[in-house]
Structure formats: structure tokens, C-alpha cells
KEROTOR-594091 format. One line per 2 residues: number of its first residue (from 1); for each residue y, z, x of C-alpha. Coordinates in pm, whole numbers. Each point is the difference from the previous one (the first is absolute). Last residue first. Layout:
N
NUM	Y/Z/X  ...
//
This chain:
153
153	-153/213/-1384  -113/210/-275
151	-323/176/15  -244/-91/-313
149	-2/300/-244  -298/220/26
147	-284/-22/-230  -183/-198/169
145	36/172/342  -16/349/-167
143	-375/-99/-156  -136/-165/287
141	39/363/240  -191/168/-303
139	-325/-262/-18  -67/-211/-293
137	-288/56/-177  -109/-357/-188
135	-61/-70/-385  -71/-364/-64
133	61/-137/-374  -137/-312/-120
131	124/-132/-337  -211/-301/-143
129	169/-151/-335  -221/-281/-196
127	160/-237/-199  27/-76/-361
125	-15/-364/-152  55/-45/-373
123	339/147/11  203/101/-282
121	-82/391/107  -56/58/362
119	-378/18/95  -59/207/332
117	-298/52/139  -21/315/242
115	-112/102/367  27/304/211
113	-48/14/337  12/308/197
111	16/74/366  17/305/225
109	100/3/338  -42/189/364
107	-311/172/22  -198/-298/-219
105	0/-80/-371  -65/-306/-210
103	-60/-38/-369  204/349/-77
101	-140/246/-211  146/119/-371
99	349/-69/-113  18/116/-339
97	-275/253/19  134/180/314
95	-277/147/213  14/-318/217
93	341/49/60  -24/348/86
91	-343/-138/254  210/-259/144
89	264/214/87  -239/210/168
87	-137/-257/258  391/-121/43
85	88/317/123  145/391/-123
83	229/238/107  84/-136/330
81	36/214/337  276/116/188
79	-100/264/274  246/290/118
77	-76/165/325  -124/331/114
75	-106/74/379  -194/319/159
73	-14/-12/401  -360/29/76
71	-228/-287/-34  205/-222/182
69	242/3/-288  -146/151/-286
67	27/-125/-367  169/156/-316
65	51/-277/-283  296/23/-245
63	-9/-204/-287  241/-259/-162
61	-90/-219/-319  39/-391/-79
59	51/-174/-284  -195/-332/-21
57	231/-336/31  -119/-284/-218
55	49/-360/-18  -91/-246/-276
53	-21/-335/28  19/-264/-273
51	-169/-329/-53  67/-191/-304
49	-216/-312/-91  67/-178/-323
47	-193/-264/-154  -79/-316/-173
45	360/-186/51  25/135/358
43	169/324/116  21/185/343
41	-2/307/172  -113/34/348
39	317/121/154  -81/346/-78
37	262/161/-255  65/371/116
35	-61/363/-119  71/303/167
33	-148/323/-70  139/324/175
31	-78/362/23  -417/-59/-101
29	-221/329/12  161/103/-338
27	-120/-286/-202  214/-76/-269
25	157/-280/178  -335/-212/39
23	-45/44/-363  331/-201/-71
21	-56/-266/279  -339/-82/-122
19	109/-57/-367  311/-189/153
17	-257/-157/226  -244/-94/-327
15	337/-141/-181  44/-263/242
13	379/-134/68  265/244/73
11	176/-228/284  -84/254/252
9	195/16/335  227/293/-185
7	-284/186/-119  -4/333/221
5	-180/287/-181  83/359/118
3	-281/233/-93  -29/235/-290
1	16/365/38
//
């Protein structure tokens, strides 16, 4: 089942960002993909720098765990756990031929820079397009807070 995608805070710039969002949406372990413009984007005569941020929320599953209280009394509790992690997401994206490995990765973020030279027709000079995409894991409680409407006064 494809995950939900939220692009309300994204201008739509960046072909690699769109490709990445489409690939993330296909993964079963991801429940929500949110794409936003980063404030670092800027443009000059010789280059365009596009910076986008992608937030992912992993699906969760519940399992029943049996324990003993004081070593005697049996007790069951329901434990909710994520179905994936940023490291597993990195491995899945690296295996995709059109995405590949990130330039930088740690336990909370993946970073993909892409560069291409654009030469528009009828111009003598082109420009360099630099696209930087960062993928972050977002916690479940932050999703509901960010997508919920602001309270009215």
C-alpha cells in the first residue's frame, strides 16, 4: 500500500526530490512522506541551489509481550515498535539504481547532493543546478502536531 505524501510546503522544484519522494512512497515500511523547501535555496546568474527536506515516518506494529512482575505474577503488555530505521532506509535506497548511496548518512539523516549543467536554448552561457536533499526521520507525535490545524483564539 503506498504511503501518504504531503507536499503542501514544497514548491515542486527539484527533479531528484520528486524521484526520491516517488521511491519513498513505494516502500511499505514508510507511512508518511512530507517534502518541504529548505530556507537555504537561492539563485544567482551562474548557478541555482535548491535545498529540500524530506521527512519520513515509519510504519509501526504492535506485539504482545509477556513478563513477570516481582518474578511471580504473569503480566502482558502491548509494545509498539517501528518496522524500519534510517539505516535500513539507507540500504533500501542504495539498492535502487536511480537513487544510489547517500553522500552523507548518520543515525538521523541521509543527504543526497546532485549537480547538473543546464544550457538553455538560444543562450551562450548555461548555469549549474545544485540540488541538495536531506531525509530525516520524524517522530510520531511531531507528525500529528505539524499536520494538525493551529488552534483558534
